[in-house]
C-alpha positions in Angstrom: 0.0 -0.1 0.1 1.5 3.2 -1.0 1.3 6.3 1.4 -0.8 9.2 0.5 0.5 12.1 -1.4 1.6 14.8 1.0 -0.9 17.9 0.4 0.3 20.4 2.9 3.5 21.4 4.6 3.8 21.0 8.5 3.9 23.9 11.0 7.7 23.3 11.3 8.3 23.5 7.6 6.2 26.6 7.4 8.3 28.2 10.0 11.4 27.4 8.1 9.9 29.0 4.8 8.6 31.9 7.0 12.3 32.7 8.4 13.6 32.5 4.7 11.0 34.9 3.5 11.6 37.3 6.3 15.3 37.2 5.7 14.8 37.9 2.0 12.2 40.6 2.7 14.7 42.4 5.0 17.4 42.3 2.3 14.9 43.4 -0.3 13.7 46.4 1.9 17.2 47.6 2.5 17.8 47.3 -1.5 14.8 49.3 -1.9 15.8 52.1 0.5 19.3 52.2 -1.1 17.7 52.5 -4.6 15.5 55.3 -3.3 18.4 57.1 -2.2 20.5 56.7 -5.3 17.5 58.0 -7.4 17.2 60.9 -5.2 21.0 61.6 -5.7 20.9 61.2 -9.4 17.9 63.5 -9.7 19.8 66.2 -7.5 23.0 65.7 -9.5 21.0 66.2 -13.0 19.2 69.2 -11.4 22.6 70.8 -10.4 24.0 70.3 -13.9 21.1 71.7 -15.6 21.5 74.8 -13.4 25.2 75.2 -13.9 24.6 74.5 -17.9 26.9 71.2 -17.6 24.1 69.0 -18.2 25.3 65.8 -19.9 22.3 63.5 -19.9 23.9 60.6 -18.5 21.9 60.7 -15.3 18.7 60.1 -17.3 19.6 56.7 -18.5 21.0 55.8 -15.0 17.5 57.2 -13.6 15.7 55.0 -15.7 17.7 52.0 -14.8 17.1 52.7 -11.2 13.5 53.2 -11.5 13.2 50.0 -13.1 15.1 48.3 -10.3 13.1 50.1 -7.9 9.8 48.9 -9.5 11.2 45.3 -9.7 12.3 45.4 -6.0 8.9 46.8 -4.9 7.2 43.8 -6.8 9.3 41.4 -5.3 8.7 42.8 -1.8 4.9 42.6 -2.5 5.2 39.0 -3.4 7.3 38.1 -0.3 4.6 39.8 1.8 1.9 37.8 -0.1 3.9 34.7 0.6 3.9 35.5 4.3 0.2 35.7 4.1 -0.1 32.3 2.5 1.9 30.8 5.3 -0.5 32.5 7.8 -3.6 31.2 6.2 -2.2 27.8 5.6 -2.1 28.0 1.7 1.7 28.3 1.1 3.3 25.8 -1.0 0.1 24.8 -2.8 -0.1 25.5 -6.5 -2.8 28.0 -7.2 -3.7 26.3 -10.5 -3.5 22.5 -9.7 -3.9 22.4 -5.9 -0.9 20.2 -5.8 2.1 20.9 -3.4 4.9 22.8 -4.7 8.2 20.8 -4.1 10.3 21.9 -1.3 13.5 22.6 -3.4 11.6 25.2 -5.7 10.3 26.9 -2.8 13.6 27.1 -1.2 15.1 28.7 -4.5 11.9 30.7 -5.3 10.1 31.5 -2.1 7.6 33.4 -3.8 6.5 30.7 -6.1 2.8 30.2 -6.5 2.7 27.4 -9.0 4.5 24.4 -10.2 7.1 24.7 -12.6 5.0 22.8 -15.0 2.5 25.2 -14.8 4.7 28.2 -15.1 6.3 26.7 -18.3 2.7 25.9 -19.8 3.2 22.2 -19.6 0.5 21.6 -17.0 0.5 18.2 -15.7 -2.7 16.3 -15.2 
């Protein structure tokens, strides 16, 4: 007789995922604040160059890159926060498409994952 397929992670496993996510969230929030400071400095430097007539335009492309990184980091922070909510309500690690348990290895590598790799790649397994 085969053992039934695991459908949920244990409280201990969820605690381990929560600790991992909280560490990643702390790093992401620091990165976000650093990027905001960088953006502020770029804007100030560009304004100063414009006032002095030495505007080179390099800051614009850097500013665009930093804004993209800020946006990406903000989305990642949101995804980490949603993962914490899923841990609290007991749905963390369950594929939102198939209802199957997402492998532990995937969650350790991508703690914000909400689907199985097969689903993400469009090869939904039956």
